[in-house]
C-alpha positions in Angstrom: 77.4 85.4 101.2 75.1 88.5 100.0 75.2 89.3 96.3 77.4 92.5 96.7 80.0 92.9 99.3 81.9 96.2 99.6 85.3 96.0 101.2 86.3 99.4 102.2 89.4 101.3 103.2 91.7 98.4 102.5 94.8 98.9 104.7 96.8 96.9 101.7 95.5 95.1 99.0 97.4 92.2 97.0 96.4 93.4 93.7 97.4 92.2 89.7 98.6 94.7 87.1 97.9 93.1 83.5 99.9 95.7 81.6 103.0 95.2 83.9 102.4 91.1 84.0 102.4 91.2 87.7 101.4 91.8 91.4 101.6 94.5 93.2 100.2 96.0 96.7 97.8 98.8 96.7 96.7 100.6 100.2 93.5 102.4 100.8 91.4 100.8 98.5 87.8 100.0 98.0 87.0 96.2 96.5 83.7 95.5 95.3 82.5 91.9 94.9 79.6 91.0 93.2 78.2 87.6 92.6 81.3 86.2 94.5 83.8 87.7 91.8 85.9 91.1 91.9 84.0 93.8 90.3 86.0 96.9 90.9 89.0 97.7 92.9 89.2 101.9 93.7 90.8 104.4 95.7 88.7 104.6 99.0 86.4 107.8 98.9 85.1 108.2 102.0 82.2 110.0 100.6 81.0 107.2 98.1 78.1 105.7 99.0 77.7 101.8 99.3 75.6 99.7 96.8 72.3 99.3 97.9 71.8 96.1 100.0 75.8 95.7 100.0 77.3 94.1 103.0 80.2 96.4 103.9 83.4 95.6 105.7 85.6 98.0 107.3 89.0 96.7 105.9 91.0 99.8 107.6 93.6 97.2 109.5 93.4 94.3 107.0 94.6 93.0 103.8 92.9 92.0 101.3 94.2 89.4 99.3 93.1 86.1 97.0 92.8 82.9 98.7 95.6 80.7 99.0 95.3 77.0 97.7 97.0 74.4 99.8 97.4 71.4 97.1 98.9 68.5 99.2 96.5 68.3 102.5 95.9 65.3 104.9 92.6 66.8 106.8 91.7 63.5 108.2 94.9 62.2 109.8 96.8 65.5 110.7 95.4 66.7 113.4 95.2 63.7 115.1 99.2 63.4 115.6 99.4 66.9 116.7 101.7 67.2 119.4 103.4 63.2 118.9 105.0 63.9 115.9 106.2 67.2 117.2 107.2 66.0 120.7 108.1 62.5 120.0 111.0 61.3 118.4 113.1 58.3 117.3 116.9 59.1 118.0 117.4 56.3 115.7 115.6 58.0 113.0 117.0 61.6 113.1 114.6 62.3 115.9 111.0 61.9 113.4 108.1 60.5 115.3 106.3 59.9 112.0 106.8 56.1 111.4 105.9 55.3 115.5 103.1 58.1 115.0 101.5 56.5 112.2 101.5 53.1 113.6 100.0 54.1 117.3 96.7 56.3 116.0 94.5 55.1 113.3 91.0 57.2 113.3 87.7 55.7 112.7 85.2 57.4 110.5 84.1 59.7 113.1 87.5 60.6 114.4 88.4 61.4 110.5 85.6 63.4 109.9 85.8 65.7 113.4 89.8 66.1 112.2 88.8 66.9 109.0 86.8 69.7 110.0 89.3 70.7 112.5 91.8 71.1 109.6 89.4 72.9 107.4 88.6 75.4 109.8 92.5 76.0 110.5 92.9 76.4 106.7 90.4 78.7 106.1 90.8 80.9 109.4 94.6 81.1 107.4 93.4 82.1 104.4 93.1 79.0 102.1 90.1 79.0 99.9 91.2 75.9 97.8 92.3 72.6 98.8 93.3 69.2 97.4 92.2 67.0 100.0 94.7 63.3 99.6 92.4 61.6 102.5 91.3 58.1 102.0 87.9 57.7 101.1 85.2 57.1 103.7 81.2 57.8 103.9 81.1 61.2 104.8 84.3 62.9 103.2 83.0 64.2 100.2 79.6 65.8 102.0 81.9 67.2 104.6 84.3 68.5 101.9 81.3 70.1 99.9 79.7 71.7 103.5 83.0 73.4 104.4 82.9 76.2 101.4 86.1 75.6 100.5 86.7 74.8 96.7 88.2 70.9 96.9 89.4 68.6 94.8 89.0 65.1 96.1 92.5 63.4 95.7 91.7 60.0 97.0 94.5 58.5 98.7 95.3 54.6 98.7 98.3 52.2 99.8 99.5 49.7 98.2 102.0 49.0 101.3 102.0 49.9 104.8 105.1 50.6 106.9 105.9 49.3 110.3 108.9 49.3 112.6 110.9 46.1 113.5 113.1 47.8 115.2 113.6 51.5 116.1 116.0 51.8 113.7 114.3 49.7 111.2 111.3 50.9 109.1 109.9 47.6 106.9 107.0 47.8 104.1 104.0 45.2 104.7 102.6 44.7 101.0 98.7 44.1 100.7 97.8 43.8 97.3 93.8 42.7 98.2 93.6 45.5 100.3 95.2 48.1 97.9 93.0 46.7 95.2 89.8 47.3 97.4 91.3 51.1 98.3 91.8 51.6 94.5 88.2 50.6 93.6 86.9 52.7 96.5 89.1 55.9 95.4 87.8 55.7 92.0 84.3 55.8 92.9 
């Protein structure tokens, strides 16, 4: 990103009014970004010159707003279950496919990395700029997070038990303290 970006003539802006203590929607505004921060929001003036060297973005058909924050995401697992959980239901469990799906699919590290990249791209395309990633740690987890450009918090996941299904209507817990300790120690690193 260049040091200066001018977002010109935004159709809509989501802005903060410090005096009123709340947000409001503006129209026909220019938003100047300098060094990654909002430097000014002004009414659009078609005759005003752009700052030298600035990237200029025509926002005449766009909404300009702060980035969204996703505080609970599982990017290393959710893309793999897409289409299964939604399309496969267990009648004895009110049509959820959650428990069966999680038994059927377990991605290896290469699959987790691919799922994570896909999930991050989808989050960014929806306007998310910050995430809390609750993935179980794997070797390239933090480097993929750093490469993504998202502001990320690593909420390393671990489990003391896994669920399983002994019958369609029965979910049981399988406890494994040794594995939980190993996962917990990995999450602390």
